[in-house]
ZAMARGU-4260 file (C-alpha; in steps of 0.2 Angstrom, whole numbers, plus 5000, padded with zeros to 4 digits):
<rodrens>
0) 4307/4871/5416 | 4296/4873/5432 | 4278/4868/5432 | 4272/4886/5434 | 4284/4892/5420
5) 4277/4879/5409 | 4259/4884/5414 | 4263/4902/5412 | 4271/4900/5394 | 4256/4889/5389
10) 4243/4901/5396 | 4252/4916/5388 | 4254/4908/5371 | 4236/4901/5370 | 4229/4918/5377
15) 4238/4927/5363 | 4232/4915/5350 | 4214/4917/5355 | 4216/4936/5357 | 4224/4938/5340
20) 4213/4925/5332 | 4198/4937/5336 | 4208/4953/5333 | 4216/4948/5316 | 4200/4938/5310
25) 4193/4956/5310 | 4207/4962/5300 | 4206/4948/5287 | 4187/4950/5286 | 4189/4969/5284
30) 4199/4966/5268 | 4188/4953/5260 | 4170/4954/5268 | 4166/4969/5278 | 4167/4982/5263
35) 4153/4972/5254 | 4143/4968/5270 | 4143/4983/5280 | 4148/4997/5268 | 4139/4990/5252
40) 4132/5008/5247 | 4149/5015/5244 | 4161/5016/5229 | 4172/5000/5231 | 4188/5009/5234
45) 4180/5021/5247 | 4172/5005/5255 | 4189/4998/5257 | 4195/5014/5266 | 4179/5014/5277
50) 4182/4995/5281 | 4200/4998/5285 | 4194/5013/5295 | 4184/5002/5307 | 4199/4990/5308
55) 4210/5005/5313 | 4198/5009/5328 | 4203/4993/5336 | 4221/4999/5336 | 4216/5016/5342
60) 4208/5008/5357 | 4223/4997/5362 | 4232/5011/5371 | 4217/5014/5382 | 4216/4995/5386
65) 4235/4996/5390 | 4232/5010/5402 | 4217/5003/5411 | 4223/4985/5412 | 4241/4990/5415
70) 4235/5001/5430 | 4225/4987/5438 | 4238/4974/5433 | 4252/4983/5442 | 4241/4986/5458
75) 4231/4970/5459 | 4241/4957/5449 | 4244/4951/5431 | 4232/4936/5432 | 4216/4944/5436
80) 4217/4956/5422 | 4221/4942/5410 | 4205/4933/5414 | 4195/4949/5411 | 4204/4954/5395
85) 4201/4936/5387 | 4183/4936/5392 | 4180/4954/5384 | 4188/4949/5368 | 4179/4932/5366
90) 4162/4940/5370 | 4165/4955/5358 | 4170/4943/5344 | 4155/4932/5346 | 4143/4947/5345
95) 4151/4953/5329 | 4146/4936/5322 | 4128/4940/5327 | 4128/4958/5320 | 4114/4962/5306
100) 4121/4969/5290 | 4119/4986/5281 | 4105/4979/5270 | 4096/4974/5286 | 4097/4989/5298
105) 4106/5002/5288 | 4118/5014/5297 | 4116/5005/5313 | 4126/4990/5307 | 4143/4999/5305
110) 4140/5008/5321 | 4138/4992/5330 | 4154/4985/5321 | 4164/5000/5327 | 4158/4998/5345
115) 4162/4980/5346 | 4179/4983/5337 | 4183/4996/5351 | 4180/4983/5364 | 4191/4971/5355
120) 4205/4984/5355 | 4203/4988/5373 | 4204/4969/5377 | 4219/4966/5366 | 4227/4981/5373
125) 4226/4974/5391 | 4231/4956/5385 | 4248/4958/5378 | 4257/4966/5392 | 4250/4954/5405
130) 4253/4938/5394 | 4271/4944/5392 | 4274/4947/5410 | 4266/4931/5415 | 4280/4922/5406
135) 4294/4934/5408 | 4292/4936/5427 | 4291/4917/5429 | 4307/4914/5419 | 4324/4913/5427
140) 4333/4910/5411 | 4330/4911/5392 | 4318/4925/5395 | 4318/4931/5377 | 4312/4913/5371
145) 4299/4911/5384 | 4292/4929/5383 | 4293/4927/5364 | 4279/4913/5364 | 4266/4927/5367
150) 4272/4936/5351 | 4272/4919/5342 | 4253/4918/5347 | 4250/4933/5335 | 4254/4924/5318
155) 4247/4908/5325 | 4231/4917/5328 | 4233/4924/5310 | 4235/4906/5303 | 4220/4900/5313
160) 4208/4915/5308 | 4214/4914/5290 | 4212/4895/5289 | 4194/4896/5296 | 4189/4910/5285
165) 4197/4901/5270 | 4189/4885/5274 | 4172/4892/5277 | 4172/4901/5260 | 4178/4885/5251
170) 4165/4874/5259 | 4150/4886/5257 | 4154/4895/5241 | 4156/4914/5237 | 4138/4919/5239
175) 4134/4909/5254 | 4150/4915/5263 | 4145/4933/5260 | 4127/4931/5265 | 4130/4922/5281
180) 4145/4911/5281 | 4158/4924/5287 | 4149/4924/5304 | 4155/4906/5308 | 4173/4911/5312
185) 4167/4924/5324 | 4154/4913/5333 | 4168/4900/5336 | 4177/4913/5347 | 4166/4907/5362
190) 4173/4890/5361 | 4191/4896/5361 | 4187/4907/5375 | 4181/4892/5386 | 4198/4883/5382
195) 4208/4898/5386 | 4200/4902/5403 | 4202/4884/5408 | 4221/4885/5405 | 4223/4902/5412
200) 4215/4900/5429 | 4228/4887/5434 | 4242/4899/5433 | 4249/4907/5449 | 4253/4926/5451
205) 4271/4930/5445 | 4286/4930/5458 | 4291/4947/5453 | 4273/4954/5457 | 4273/4944/5474
210) 4290/4952/5479 | 4284/4969/5475 | 4268/4969/5485 | 4275/4975/5501 | 4285/4989/5492
215) 4278/5007/5495 | 4268/5015/5480 | 4272/5033/5478 | 4262/5036/5462 | 4250/5029/5450
220) 4259/5018/5437 | 4254/5028/5422 | 4260/5044/5430 | 4277/5036/5435 | 4280/5030/5417
225) 4275/5047/5409 | 4284/5058/5422 | 4300/5048/5425 | 4303/5038/5409 | 4296/5048/5394
230) 4312/5045/5384 | 4312/5027/5386 | 4293/5026/5382 | 4295/5036/5366 | 4310/5025/5360
235) 4300/5009/5364 | 4285/5016/5354 | 4297/5021/5339 | 4304/5003/5339 | 4287/4995/5339
240) 4278/5007/5327 | 4289/5001/5312 | 4286/4983/5317 | 4267/4985/5316 | 4267/4995/5300
245) 4277/4981/5292 | 4265/4968/5300 | 4249/4976/5293 | 4257/4979/5276 | 4262/4961/5274
250) 4245/4955/5280 | 4230/4966/5280 | 4235/4978/5266 | 4243/4965/5255 | 4227/4954/5254
255) 4217/4968/5246 | 4231/4974/5235 | 4236/4957/5229 | 4218/4953/5224 | 4217/4969/5214
260) 4234/4966/5206 | 4226/4950/5199 | 4229/4936/5211 | 4214/4926/5217 | 4208/4929/5235
265) 4210/4911/5239 | 4228/4910/5233 | 4232/4926/5243 | 4225/4919/5259 | 4234/4902/5256
270) 4250/4911/5254 | 4247/4922/5270 | 4243/4906/5280 | 4260/4899/5275 | 4270/4915/5279
275) 4261/4917/5295 | 4265/4899/5300 | 4283/4902/5296 | 4282/4918/5307 | 4278/4907/5322
280) 4294/4898/5320 | 4304/4914/5315 | 4298/4923/5330 | 4303/4909/5342 | 4320/4907/5334
285) 4325/4926/5334 | 4318/4928/5352 | 4329/4914/5357 | 4344/4922/5348 | 4341/4938/5357
290) 4345/4929/5373 | 4362/4925/5367 | 4366/4940/5356 | 4355/4953/5364 | 4339/4961/5359
295) 4346/4976/5350 | 4357/4968/5337 | 4342/4956/5331 | 4330/4970/5330 | 4342/4982/5321
300) 4346/4970/5307 | 4328/4966/5305 | 4323/4984/5303 | 4336/4989/5291 | 4333/4973/5280
305) 4314/4977/5281 | 4317/4995/5274 | 4326/4987/5259 | 4313/4973/5257 | 4298/4985/5256
310) 4304/4992/5239 | 4304/4974/5232 | 4288/4968/5240 | 4275/4977/5228 | 4285/4973/5211
315) 4285/4955/5216 | 4266/4955/5219 | 4263/4964/5203 | 4272/4951/5193 | 4256/4940/5196
320) 4267/4925/5200 | 4261/4914/5214 | 4279/4909/5218 | 4285/4927/5219 | 4270/4931/5230
325) 4275/4917/5242 | 4293/4922/5242 | 4288/4940/5246 | 4277/4936/5261 | 4288/4922/5268
330) 4304/4932/5268 | 4295/4948/5274 | 4284/4940/5287 | 4293/4924/5293 | 4311/4931/5293
335) 4312/4950/5293 | 4297/4955/5303 | 4300/4940/5315 | 4318/4948/5318 | 4309/4965/5322
340) 4295/4958/5332 | 4301/4943/5341 | 4313/4951/5354 | 4301/4965/5358 | 4291/4955/5371
345) 4307/4953/5382 | 4314/4970/5377 | 4298/4979/5383 | 4297/4969/5399 | 4315/4973/5404
350) 4313/4992/5401 | 4302/4995/5416 | 4303/4991/5434 | 4290/4979/5442 | 4279/4992/5450
355) 4274/4999/5434 | 4280/4986/5421 | 4263/4981/5415 | 4258/4999/5412 | 4275/5004/5404
360) 4276/4988/5393 | 4258/4990/5387 | 4259/5008/5383 | 4275/5006/5373 | 4268/4991/5363
365) 4250/4997/5361 | 4255/5015/5355 | 4267/5007/5344 | 4253/4996/5338 | 4244/5011/5331
370) 4255/5008/5316 | 4246/4992/5311 | 4229/5001/5312 | 4234/5017/5303 | 4245/5010/5289
375) 4231/5001/5279 | 4220/5016/5280 | 4234/5027/5274 | 4239/5016/5260 | 4222/5013/5254
380) 4219/5032/5254 | 4235/5035/5244 | 4229/5022/5231 | 4212/5030/5230 | 4221/5047/5227
385) 4230/5039/5213 | 4247/5037/5222 | 4258/5022/5217 | 4267/5009/5228 | 4283/5018/5228
390) 4276/5030/5240 | 4270/5016/5251 | 4287/5007/5251 | 4295/5023/5255 | 4284/5026/5270
395) 4287/5009/5277 | 4306/5011/5274 | 4306/5028/5283 | 4297/5020/5299 | 4310/5006/5299
400) 4325/5018/5298 | 4317/5028/5312 | 4315/5012/5322 | 4334/5008/5319 | 4338/5025/5327
405) 4327/5021/5342 | 4335/5004/5344 | 4353/5012/5344 | 4347/5024/5357 | 4341/5011/5369
410) 4353/5001/5381 | 4354/4982/5380 | 4343/4974/5392 | 4344/4955/5390 | 4354/4953/5406
415) 4341/4963/5416 | 4335/4956/5432 | 4316/4958/5433 | 4314/4954/5452 | 4321/4970/5460
420) 4309/4984/5463 | 4313/5002/5459 | 4318/5012/5474
</rodrens>
């Protein structure tokens, strides 16, 4: 492993951890805090819908970030955009920690929350594609494993954000946590930003981008992707959408659902921390396996298994057994979702040529990522309307089966060379 590859993988992993700590911290807080702090004047179920709605705005902004950062990342280089995306995320999260509540400023509070969430979404929309390419384009072998470290950063960020929220709540107590303690995890973002930038500035531009600089540019990257590769883009979106629906179901939605089903909030957060820690290792294992067996077989098995598991998930939660809750989330998040999600970093990198790879990979991933933002809102609304969990499980399964069809329609890419530039 060369020095630059080691720096690239470390930078990508830490960058992903920091970005997703901030981004997923918001998701956890939207389930346990924001409905009480920023939407206190609403019916509890409606407040949950509104809180998850602000959560969803971040995902809606991610494709915009993918286009903006992808465009300049393909024209100016991966590294510059990654420094900017990390800075935007850290500052936005820090400012969330300073926001006044609804009780203090009324409707301005949720408006400020939405604006900062949009900035978070744009930042994370630009971060993922660049981080993946920083590792993938430096790698000469085992690309799935090295690129997979970026995806492993997401559950690591979840572990970190959940642990900080849980620890803060345990130390301060329920009332102090709701009054002001929830701000601490957001304010800590500024320290993580300093660490991340220190590591990131030491990484060189990728060999693939350097080799492409002298090539003629005929079109804007986003135009090239939309005009020349619409089918490939749509198939990539289909694969990713199911992975993100499953991800948010197993994390954000399950937190609020399990608490309403009778589990303690602390118990649910503890289980989520364990399953997210397991997901870090699961993602790396299945990413490495995709180097040997191919991206398609690993993702295909994961999507089909997740479709079946979705029908077992809620009955296991409803049993009010801590052991069954742990089993439901560990199998779902650390095994099945890891199979769906881990190989995507390399898969998306290999689908597009160097001159528009940042844009193409980011668009496929971030538009697919809308599934994570929309699913909790949809499911909360289904519950508010009196719908049961069978409809929710059927929806998750349907997206998984759609993803399986998209995987089958794609070509295997694990032997793809990333250096040649498209003619």
